[in-house]
Backbone as a printed PyTorch tensor [residue, N CA C, xyz], in Angstrom:
tensor([[[ -26.0780,  -48.1670,    7.1960],
         [ -26.3940,  -46.9060,    8.3380],
         [ -27.0130,  -47.2060,    9.6510]],

        [[ -26.6490,  -47.0440,   10.8840],
         [ -27.2390,  -47.2560,   12.0150],
         [ -28.1160,  -46.5880,   12.2580]],

        [[ -28.9120,  -46.6050,   13.6690],
         [ -29.8820,  -45.2930,   13.2900],
         [ -29.0820,  -44.2310,   14.2650]],

        [[ -28.1480,  -43.5520,   14.6580],
         [ -27.4540,  -42.8570,   15.2270],
         [ -27.0570,  -42.2800,   13.8430]],

        [[ -26.4120,  -42.8080,   12.8520],
         [ -26.0410,  -42.0250,   12.0570],
         [ -27.1170,  -41.5520,   10.7360]],

        [[ -28.8520,  -42.1800,   11.1460],
         [ -29.4820,  -41.8470,   10.6680],
         [ -30.3820,  -40.2460,   11.2390]],

        [[ -30.1190,  -40.6240,   12.4680],
         [ -30.8120,  -39.5850,   13.2950],
         [ -29.5490,  -37.9930,   12.9070]],

        [[ -28.8240,  -38.3680,   12.6960],
         [ -27.4490,  -37.2760,   12.7230],
         [ -27.9420,  -36.5010,   11.2360]],

        [[ -28.0330,  -37.2880,   10.6400],
         [ -28.5220,  -36.8460,    9.1540],
         [ -29.6820,  -36.1840,    8.7940]],

        [[ -30.6480,  -36.8530,    9.7570],
         [ -31.9530,  -35.3060,    9.9120],
         [ -31.7050,  -34.4690,   10.6310]],

        [[ -31.0450,  -34.2110,   11.7590],
         [ -30.7680,  -32.8350,   12.3320],
         [ -29.6400,  -32.0660,   11.3070]],

        [[ -28.8670,  -32.8220,   10.7940],
         [ -28.1930,  -32.0520,   10.0100],
         [ -28.9710,  -31.0840,    9.0030]],

        [[ -29.8670,  -31.8320,    8.0900],
         [ -30.7730,  -31.9470,    7.4410],
         [ -31.2950,  -30.8150,    7.6410]],

        [[ -32.1600,  -30.7260,    9.1420],
         [ -33.0730,  -29.4900,    9.2090],
         [ -32.5230,  -28.3800,    9.5530]],

        [[ -31.2920,  -28.4790,   10.3350],
         [ -30.4510,  -27.4930,   10.6390],
         [ -29.8510,  -26.7160,    9.5160]],

        [[ -29.5570,  -27.1030,    8.4640],
         [ -29.2570,  -26.5180,    6.9330],
         [ -30.6900,  -25.7220,    6.9010]],

        [[ -30.0650,  -24.3140,    5.9340],
         [ -31.3770,  -23.8710,    5.7240],
         [ -30.8320,  -23.5140,    3.9500]],

        [[ -30.8980,  -24.7080,    3.1710],
         [ -31.3360,  -24.5670,    1.5430],
         [ -31.8840,  -23.2610,    1.1520]],

        [[ -31.5290,  -23.1810,   -0.2350],
         [ -32.1940,  -21.8490,   -1.0060],
         [ -33.7820,  -21.7620,   -0.9930]],

        [[ -34.3220,  -22.6720,   -0.6940],
         [ -35.8600,  -22.8840,   -1.0490],
         [ -36.7090,  -22.4630,    0.7050]],

        [[ -35.4880,  -22.7870,    1.7290],
         [ -36.1770,  -22.1780,    3.0030],
         [ -35.5170,  -23.3260,    4.0990]],

        [[ -36.0650,  -23.0940,    5.1230],
         [ -36.0210,  -23.8500,    6.4060],
         [ -36.2080,  -25.6070,    6.0430]],

        [[ -36.0500,  -26.4760,    6.6040],
         [ -36.2800,  -27.6120,    7.0200],
         [ -37.0000,  -27.9150,    8.2970]],

        [[ -38.0310,  -28.2300,    8.2080],
         [ -38.7570,  -28.5870,    9.7840],
         [ -38.7690,  -30.2950,    9.9380]],

        [[ -39.0070,  -30.7200,   10.9800],
         [ -39.5530,  -31.8680,   11.5080],
         [ -41.1050,  -31.5930,   11.6110]],

        [[ -41.5940,  -33.0480,   11.8780],
         [ -42.9630,  -33.1460,   12.1000],
         [ -43.1630,  -32.2010,   12.8630]],

        [[ -42.6790,  -32.1210,   14.0120],
         [ -43.1530,  -31.6270,   15.5010],
         [ -42.9700,  -30.7270,   15.5990]],

        [[ -41.9680,  -29.9520,   14.9790],
         [ -42.1190,  -28.4390,   15.0430],
         [ -43.4900,  -27.6590,   13.6380]],

        [[ -43.3480,  -28.6060,   12.6720],
         [ -44.3750,  -27.9150,   11.6400],
         [ -45.6580,  -27.7410,   12.5170]],

        [[ -46.1590,  -29.0320,   13.1920],
         [ -46.9670,  -29.0530,   13.5120],
         [ -47.7040,  -28.3530,   14.7630]],

        [[ -46.4470,  -27.9720,   15.3340],
         [ -46.5890,  -26.8220,   16.7280],
         [ -46.7660,  -25.5100,   15.4220]],

        [[ -46.4580,  -25.0860,   14.7640],
         [ -46.1450,  -23.9590,   14.0710],
         [ -47.6230,  -23.8270,   13.2300]],

        [[ -48.2570,  -24.6620,   13.1180],
         [ -49.5390,  -24.5840,   12.0940],
         [ -50.5800,  -24.7080,   13.2440]],

        [[ -50.3350,  -25.2700,   14.5380],
         [ -51.4770,  -25.3050,   14.8640],
         [ -52.2660,  -26.9010,   14.9240]],

        [[ -51.9110,  -27.3410,   14.4110],
         [ -52.3920,  -28.9580,   14.1270],
         [ -51.8950,  -29.9880,   14.8540]],

        [[ -51.8820,  -31.3500,   14.8920],
         [ -51.0900,  -32.8180,   15.0980],
         [ -50.5320,  -32.9360,   14.3860]],

        [[ -50.1330,  -33.9450,   14.5510],
         [ -48.8790,  -34.5780,   13.7790],
         [ -49.7000,  -35.4610,   12.7190]],

        [[ -50.6870,  -36.1920,   13.1720],
         [ -51.8700,  -36.7590,   12.7500],
         [ -52.1400,  -35.8460,   11.6140]],

        [[ -52.7850,  -34.7510,   11.9660],
         [ -53.1220,  -34.1600,   10.8450],
         [ -52.2800,  -34.0370,    9.7240]],

        [[ -50.6930,  -33.4660,    9.9030],
         [ -50.1870,  -33.8120,    8.9020],
         [ -50.0090,  -35.2120,    7.8820]],

        [[ -50.0590,  -36.0720,    8.6300],
         [ -49.6890,  -37.1330,    7.9450],
         [ -51.3520,  -37.8220,    7.5940]],

        [[ -52.0010,  -37.0730,    7.9700],
         [ -53.3010,  -37.1890,    7.1190],
         [ -53.2590,  -36.8040,    5.7440]],

        [[ -53.2610,  -35.2330,    5.6180],
         [ -52.7500,  -34.7980,    4.1890],
         [ -51.8510,  -35.0700,    3.0270]],

        [[ -50.9600,  -35.9540,    4.1460],
         [ -50.1860,  -36.3290,    3.5050],
         [ -50.2760,  -37.4180,    2.6080]],

        [[ -51.0320,  -38.0530,    3.5540],
         [ -51.7000,  -39.4970,    2.6740],
         [ -52.7660,  -39.4190,    1.8480]],

        [[ -53.5530,  -38.4010,    1.6290],
         [ -54.4260,  -37.6470,    0.4210],
         [ -53.1770,  -36.9230,   -0.5650]],

        [[ -52.1460,  -37.3970,   -0.2620],
         [ -51.8610,  -36.9260,   -1.7310],
         [ -51.3280,  -34.5330,   -1.9460]],

        [[ -51.8250,  -34.3190,   -0.6740],
         [ -51.8590,  -32.5960,   -0.4230],
         [ -50.5110,  -32.2800,   -0.2400]],

        [[ -49.7770,  -32.7440,    0.6030],
         [ -48.4830,  -32.5970,    0.5770],
         [ -47.4530,  -33.7570,    0.7960]],

        [[ -46.1780,  -33.5140,    0.4290],
         [ -45.3150,  -34.6350,    0.5630],
         [ -43.8360,  -34.4060,    0.8450]],

        [[ -43.6830,  -34.0840,    2.1850],
         [ -42.6210,  -33.9520,    2.7250],
         [ -41.6310,  -35.1200,    2.2970]],

        [[ -40.1650,  -34.3800,    2.5430],
         [ -38.9780,  -35.4450,    2.2340],
         [ -38.6070,  -36.2990,    3.3830]],

        [[ -38.2550,  -37.3660,    2.8180],
         [ -38.0420,  -38.5590,    4.0540],
         [ -36.7190,  -38.9420,    4.3010]],

        [[ -36.0910,  -39.0000,    5.0510],
         [ -34.5360,  -39.0360,    6.0790],
         [ -34.7310,  -40.4630,    6.8300]],

        [[ -34.9290,  -41.6970,    5.9100],
         [ -34.7740,  -42.7900,    6.1230],
         [ -36.5490,  -42.2840,    6.7990]],

        [[ -36.7110,  -42.8820,    8.1680],
         [ -38.6920,  -43.1040,    8.2740],
         [ -39.4390,  -41.3450,    8.7880]],

        [[ -38.0470,  -40.6640,    8.7230],
         [ -38.4730,  -39.3470,    9.4350],
         [ -39.1030,  -38.2410,    8.1850]],

        [[ -39.9090,  -37.4930,    8.9530],
         [ -40.6580,  -36.4410,    7.3730],
         [ -39.8920,  -35.1920,    7.9260]],

        [[ -39.6600,  -34.7490,    7.0520],
         [ -38.6600,  -33.0630,    6.6910],
         [ -39.6730,  -32.2780,    5.8780]],

        [[ -40.1620,  -31.2480,    6.0250],
         [ -41.1780,  -30.6220,    5.6190],
         [ -40.4830,  -29.1000,    5.3970]],

        [[ -40.3320,  -28.5900,    3.8190],
         [ -39.7420,  -27.7020,    3.4830],
         [ -40.8520,  -26.5720,    3.3150]],

        [[ -40.4580,  -25.0890,    3.2580],
         [ -41.1040,  -24.1890,    3.2480],
         [ -42.4950,  -24.0180,    2.2240]],

        [[ -42.3070,  -24.9050,    1.1780],
         [ -42.9870,  -25.3200,    0.4240],
         [ -44.5710,  -26.2570,    0.8200]],

        [[ -44.1460,  -27.3160,    1.4960],
         [ -45.2150,  -28.0480,    2.5720],
         [ -45.8940,  -27.4830,    3.1820]],

        [[ -45.1620,  -26.4620,    4.3540],
         [ -45.5160,  -25.1590,    5.3510],
         [ -46.4190,  -24.6960,    4.1810]],

        [[ -46.1530,  -23.9700,    3.5660],
         [ -47.1970,  -22.7390,    2.8490],
         [ -48.3680,  -23.7140,    1.8510]],

        [[ -48.5810,  -24.6400,    1.8480],
         [ -49.3440,  -25.4740,    0.9460],
         [ -50.1780,  -26.0350,    2.6610]],

        [[ -49.6250,  -26.4000,    3.4290],
         [ -50.4680,  -26.6730,    4.6250],
         [ -51.1770,  -25.4900,    5.0640]],

        [[ -50.7990,  -24.6340,    4.9020],
         [ -51.5630,  -23.3370,    5.4740],
         [ -52.7790,  -22.6830,    4.1990]],

        [[ -52.4660,  -22.9390,    3.5130],
         [ -53.6930,  -22.8830,    2.1700],
         [ -54.6260,  -24.2630,    2.9790]],

        [[ -54.2700,  -25.6530,    2.5710],
         [ -55.2060,  -26.2450,    3.1130],
         [ -56.3310,  -25.9410,    4.2760]],

        [[ -55.3950,  -25.5250,    5.4580],
         [ -55.9150,  -25.3450,    6.4810],
         [ -57.0860,  -24.4090,    6.5190]],

        [[ -56.6450,  -23.0500,    5.7090],
         [ -57.2290,  -22.0130,    5.2380],
         [ -58.4980,  -22.4650,    4.8130]],

        [[ -58.4960,  -23.1040,    3.5630],
         [ -59.7580,  -23.7750,    2.9750],
         [ -60.5250,  -24.3770,    3.3670]],

        [[ -59.9220,  -25.5650,    4.8340],
         [ -60.8650,  -26.4050,    5.3790],
         [ -61.5080,  -25.4060,    6.0220]],

        [[ -60.9150,  -23.8070,    6.5820],
         [ -61.3690,  -23.4260,    7.5820],
         [ -62.7930,  -22.3440,    7.1310]],

        [[ -62.7440,  -22.1530,    5.6800],
         [ -63.4130,  -21.3350,    4.8660],
         [ -64.6920,  -22.1680,    4.5880]],

        [[ -64.3110,  -23.8890,    4.5190],
         [ -65.6940,  -24.4610,    4.3050],
         [ -65.5650,  -25.4260,    3.2140]],

        [[ -64.4250,  -25.1140,    2.5940],
         [ -64.2360,  -25.7950,    1.0790],
         [ -64.1780,  -27.4260,    1.4080]],

        [[ -64.0120,  -28.0840,    0.4990],
         [ -63.6780,  -29.5640,    0.5770],
         [ -62.3460,  -30.5550,    0.2050]],

        [[ -61.7940,  -31.1490,    0.9930],
         [ -61.1660,  -31.4650,    0.3540],
         [ -60.5100,  -31.8410,   -1.1890]],

        [[ -61.4920,  -31.9170,   -1.9760],
         [ -61.4080,  -31.7740,   -3.5790],
         [ -61.5190,  -30.9580,   -3.6430]],

        [[ -61.7910,  -29.7410,   -3.5010],
         [ -62.2560,  -28.0980,   -3.9430],
         [ -60.5160,  -27.4540,   -3.3940]],

        [[ -60.2120,  -28.1140,   -2.8530],
         [ -58.6680,  -27.4890,   -2.3330],
         [ -57.7240,  -28.3070,   -2.7940]],

        [[ -57.7900,  -29.3390,   -3.5150],
         [ -56.9640,  -30.5300,   -4.1780],
         [ -56.9720,  -29.7990,   -5.6700]],

        [[ -58.1480,  -28.8810,   -6.1160],
         [ -58.0780,  -28.1430,   -7.6750],
         [ -57.5600,  -26.8590,   -7.3510]],

        [[ -57.4340,  -25.9850,   -6.3110],
         [ -56.7060,  -24.7900,   -5.7190],
         [ -55.3830,  -25.1360,   -6.1010]],

        [[ -54.9730,  -26.2050,   -5.2050],
         [ -53.2230,  -26.4090,   -5.1810],
         [ -52.9190,  -27.0990,   -6.5680]],

        [[ -53.2950,  -27.7640,   -6.8300],
         [ -53.4350,  -28.0080,   -8.6210],
         [ -52.9610,  -27.0960,   -9.4330]],

        [[ -54.1300,  -25.9240,   -9.3540],
         [ -53.9840,  -25.2480,  -10.3260],
         [ -52.9750,  -24.0390,  -10.1000]],

        [[ -52.7480,  -23.9430,   -8.6160],
         [ -51.5220,  -22.9990,   -8.3100],
         [ -50.0260,  -23.4980,   -8.9590]],

        [[ -49.7420,  -25.1520,   -8.6370],
         [ -48.6820,  -25.1960,   -9.3600],
         [ -48.6330,  -25.7470,  -10.7400]],

        [[ -49.6910,  -25.7020,  -11.4620],
         [ -49.5270,  -25.3600,  -13.1270],
         [ -49.7690,  -24.0890,  -13.5590]],

        [[ -50.2560,  -23.0110,  -12.7150],
         [ -50.4480,  -21.7200,  -13.5890],
         [ -49.3950,  -20.6210,  -12.8480]],

        [[ -48.1420,  -20.6690,  -13.4680],
         [ -47.4370,  -19.6220,  -13.0740],
         [ -47.5660,  -18.0070,  -12.3670]],

        [[ -48.8760,  -18.0270,  -13.0400],
         [ -48.9010,  -16.8310,  -13.2960],
         [ -50.4910,  -16.2290,  -11.8110]],

        [[ -51.1320,  -17.4680,  -11.6450],
         [ -51.8890,  -17.9050,  -10.9110],
         [ -53.0280,  -16.8530,  -11.2390]],

        [[ -53.4250,  -16.9850,  -12.2950],
         [ -54.8600,  -16.1970,  -12.8570],
         [ -55.6940,  -17.2200,  -12.8330]],

        [[ -55.6680,  -18.3290,  -13.5900],
         [ -56.5140,  -19.1490,  -13.2660],
         [ -56.9620,  -19.8260,  -12.4150]],

        [[ -56.1110,  -20.0140,  -11.4110],
         [ -56.1070,  -20.0630,   -9.6790],
         [ -57.0310,  -19.0060,   -9.3010]],

        [[ -56.8400,  -17.9060,   -9.4810],
         [ -57.6060,  -16.4680,   -9.1000],
         [ -58.9320,  -16.6740,   -9.3500]],

        [[ -59.1240,  -17.1030,  -10.8620],
         [ -60.2390,  -16.9400,  -11.6750],
         [ -61.3840,  -18.0600,  -10.6970]],

        [[ -60.8910,  -19.2700,  -10.7560],
         [ -61.3600,  -20.3380,  -10.1590],
         [ -62.4460,  -19.9060,   -8.6180]],

        [[ -60.8230,  -19.3370,   -7.5240],
         [ -60.9320,  -19.1660,   -6.2170],
         [ -62.1330,  -17.6940,   -5.9850]],

        [[ -62.0020,  -17.1630,   -6.8080],
         [ -63.0150,  -15.8580,   -6.8370],
         [ -64.4030,  -16.6870,   -7.1320]],

        [[ -64.0650,  -17.7830,   -7.8830],
         [ -65.5510,  -18.1360,   -8.1440],
         [ -66.5170,  -19.3530,   -7.3770]],

        [[ -65.2850,  -20.1910,   -6.4510],
         [ -65.9570,  -20.6270,   -5.5140],
         [ -66.3550,  -19.8930,   -4.3770]],

        [[ -65.3380,  -18.5690,   -4.2870],
         [ -65.8130,  -18.1600,   -2.7380],
         [ -66.6470,  -17.1140,   -2.9890]],

        [[ -67.8480,  -16.9150,   -4.1800],
         [ -68.6430,  -16.6160,   -4.5940],
         [ -69.7620,  -17.5950,   -4.0400]],

        [[ -69.4550,  -18.7720,   -4.3810],
         [ -70.5180,  -19.9540,   -4.3030],
         [ -70.8250,  -19.9610,   -2.9670]],

        [[ -69.6920,  -19.9320,   -2.2080],
         [ -69.7040,  -20.5850,   -0.9360],
         [ -70.5650,  -19.3470,    0.0830]],

        [[ -69.9270,  -18.0750,   -0.8900],
         [ -70.8440,  -16.8560,    0.1430],
         [ -71.7160,  -16.7910,   -0.1420]],

        [[ -72.9560,  -17.1560,   -0.9020],
         [ -73.9450,  -17.4630,   -1.4640],
         [ -74.6290,  -18.7290,   -0.2450]],

        [[ -74.1880,  -19.5610,   -0.1620],
         [ -74.4110,  -20.7800,    0.4510],
         [ -74.7750,  -20.1830,    2.0700]],

        [[ -73.3680,  -19.3860,    2.7240],
         [ -73.1890,  -19.1000,    3.9110],
         [ -74.8550,  -18.0320,    4.4090]],

        [[ -74.8200,  -17.3450,    2.6950],
         [ -76.1490,  -16.0160,    3.2230],
         [ -77.5100,  -16.8770,    3.5320]],

        [[ -77.4310,  -17.9370,    2.8680],
         [ -78.8180,  -18.9160,    2.8180],
         [ -78.7320,  -19.1950,    4.1890]],

        [[ -77.5940,  -19.6610,    4.8230],
         [ -77.7090,  -20.5800,    6.1790],
         [ -78.1420,  -19.3560,    6.9940]],

        [[ -77.4650,  -18.0450,    6.8680],
         [ -77.5250,  -17.1560,    7.5870],
         [ -78.8690,  -16.7390,    7.6930]],

        [[ -79.6030,  -16.7740,    6.5480],
         [ -81.5380,  -16.4660,    6.7280],
         [ -82.3390,  -17.3870,    7.5070]],

        [[ -81.8980,  -18.6210,    7.3310],
         [ -82.4220,  -19.9780,    7.7710],
         [ -82.1700,  -19.6250,    9.2470]],

        [[ -81.0260,  -19.9040,    9.7060],
         [ -80.7280,  -19.0180,   11.2020],
         [ -81.2590,  -17.9170,   12.0430]],

        [[ -81.3490,  -17.2510,   11.1620],
         [ -81.9080,  -15.9480,   11.8890],
         [ -83.3720,  -16.4660,   11.8760]],

        [[ -84.1980,  -16.9650,   11.0140],
         [ -85.7440,  -17.7170,   10.9450],
         [ -85.8200,  -18.3770,   11.9850]],

        [[ -84.8870,  -19.5580,   12.8470],
         [ -85.1260,  -20.4480,   13.3370],
         [ -84.6950,  -19.5970,   14.7940]],

        [[ -83.8650,  -18.9330,   14.9510],
         [ -84.0110,  -18.1150,   16.2180],
         [ -85.1750,  -17.5780,   16.2690]],

        [[ -85.2020,  -17.1100,   15.3880],
         [ -86.6870,  -15.5710,   15.8720],
         [ -88.0070,  -17.1630,   16.0640]],

        [[ -88.2300,  -18.0300,   15.6150],
         [ -89.2460,  -19.5490,   16.2760],
         [ -89.2230,  -19.9050,   17.0550]],

        [[ -87.5250,  -19.9120,   17.9530],
         [ -87.6860,  -20.5280,   18.9560],
         [ -87.7890,  -19.5820,   20.0460]],

        [[ -87.6520,  -18.5900,   19.9800],
         [ -87.2470,  -17.3590,   21.0930],
         [ -89.2630,  -17.0200,   21.1120]],

        [[ -90.0470,  -17.1150,   20.0630],
         [ -91.4200,  -17.1320,   20.2310],
         [ -92.0470,  -18.7150,   20.6130]],

        [[ -91.0120,  -19.5630,   20.4690],
         [ -92.0840,  -20.7030,   21.2870],
         [ -91.2520,  -20.4010,   22.8300]],

        [[ -90.4210,  -19.9530,   22.8170],
         [ -89.9740,  -20.1020,   24.3450],
         [ -90.8070,  -18.6270,   25.3130]],

        [[ -91.4720,  -17.7650,   24.5980],
         [ -92.4740,  -16.7130,   24.8290],
         [ -93.8770,  -17.3050,   25.1560]],

        [[ -94.0200,  -18.4100,   24.2860],
         [ -95.2460,  -18.6120,   24.9080],
         [ -95.1250,  -20.1800,   25.7880]],

        [[ -94.3620,  -20.5510,   25.5600],
         [ -94.1030,  -21.3540,   26.9100],
         [ -93.9190,  -21.0620,   28.4210]],

        [[ -93.3200,  -19.7730,   28.0480],
         [ -93.0660,  -19.0010,   29.3040],
         [ -94.3980,  -18.5400,   29.9200]],

        [[ -95.4290,  -18.0210,   28.6920],
         [ -96.7900,  -17.2680,   29.2820],
         [ -97.6940,  -18.4280,   30.1430]],

        [[ -97.7060,  -19.9360,   29.3060],
         [ -97.8080,  -20.6150,   29.9890],
         [ -98.0450,  -21.0200,   31.6160]],

        [[ -96.8170,  -21.0490,   31.2380],
         [ -96.2720,  -21.6270,   32.7650],
         [ -96.5960,  -20.2700,   33.5580]],

        [[ -96.7070,  -19.1270,   33.4450],
         [ -96.7420,  -17.9540,   34.5310],
         [ -98.8060,  -18.2190,   34.5930]],

        [[ -99.2530,  -18.4530,   33.4760],
         [-100.7140,  -18.2740,   33.6340],
         [-101.3150,  -19.5910,   34.4700]],

        [[-100.6030,  -21.0210,   34.7830],
         [-100.5670,  -22.4630,   35.0640],
         [-100.4360,  -21.4040,   36.8310]],

        [[ -99.7130,  -20.8520,   37.1980],
         [ -99.6070,  -20.4590,   38.5520],
         [ -98.5050,  -20.9100,   38.8570]],

        [[ -97.8410,  -20.3020,   39.9920],
         [ -96.5460,  -21.1850,   40.7230],
         [ -96.5920,  -22.2840,   41.3670]],

        [[ -98.1870,  -22.9030,   41.8830],
         [ -98.4100,  -23.6540,   42.2880],
         [ -97.9160,  -25.1850,   40.8950]],

        [[ -99.0810,  -24.6090,   40.2890],
         [ -98.8310,  -25.7120,   39.2410],
         [ -97.4150,  -25.9610,   38.3980]],

        [[ -96.5800,  -25.0680,   38.3150],
         [ -95.5320,  -24.8270,   37.5490],
         [ -94.7310,  -25.5680,   38.5940]],

        [[ -94.5740,  -25.9410,   39.9230],
         [ -93.6260,  -26.6930,   40.7840],
         [ -94.2330,  -28.1080,   41.2870]],

        [[ -95.4030,  -28.1010,   40.9400],
         [ -95.6960,  -29.2890,   41.1420],
         [ -95.4110,  -30.7120,   39.9470]],

        [[ -94.8830,  -32.1670,   40.6620],
         [ -94.3630,  -32.7980,   39.6760],
         [ -95.2920,  -33.7160,   39.4610]],

        [[ -95.2910,  -34.2770,   38.2690],
         [ -95.9250,  -35.4670,   37.8790],
         [ -95.4240,  -36.9560,   38.7410]],

        [[ -95.8550,  -37.9000,   39.1810],
         [ -95.2950,  -38.9700,   39.8280],
         [ -94.7630,  -39.8910,   38.7790]],

        [[ -93.8940,  -40.4100,   38.8270],
         [ -93.2230,  -41.0350,   38.0440],
         [ -93.3580,  -42.2530,   37.4700]],

        [[ -93.7900,  -42.8300,   36.3500],
         [ -94.1480,  -44.4010,   35.9370],
         [ -93.3410,  -45.5280,   36.6600]],

        [[ -94.2310,  -45.9380,   37.2020],
         [ -93.4290,  -47.3880,   37.8670],
         [ -93.3630,  -48.7080,   37.5390]]])
């Protein structure tokens, strides 16, 4: 099969709308998801998605796109790739998704607890930095305008 025949087969496959949904090329999927083609290849390399191949061209199904949406959402929410793989495996293994939802709820509670601790730490850090800024500004004002504008000679 020559290159033009292969390209026509890819175009034909992408245009057809099988029972499981429309098939799309890597560029279209990347644009749809707002990621780079490299990102799609990365997750394929990790085994999280498995697009079909026509020659060397990747063709994505609705399932692949749905998995990528779940992956991207998991990453945005701060879950590790390992955790995302676990959720995806449960999704495939449990047709009712009960076990998946139970584990997801547990992981979400853990993530919320971590983020709430970080939020408290951030509030404390911001408060401390504001206090330091106020103290530094007060010292500058006490030194007077002449001292605050004087420059130290640079070491030669």
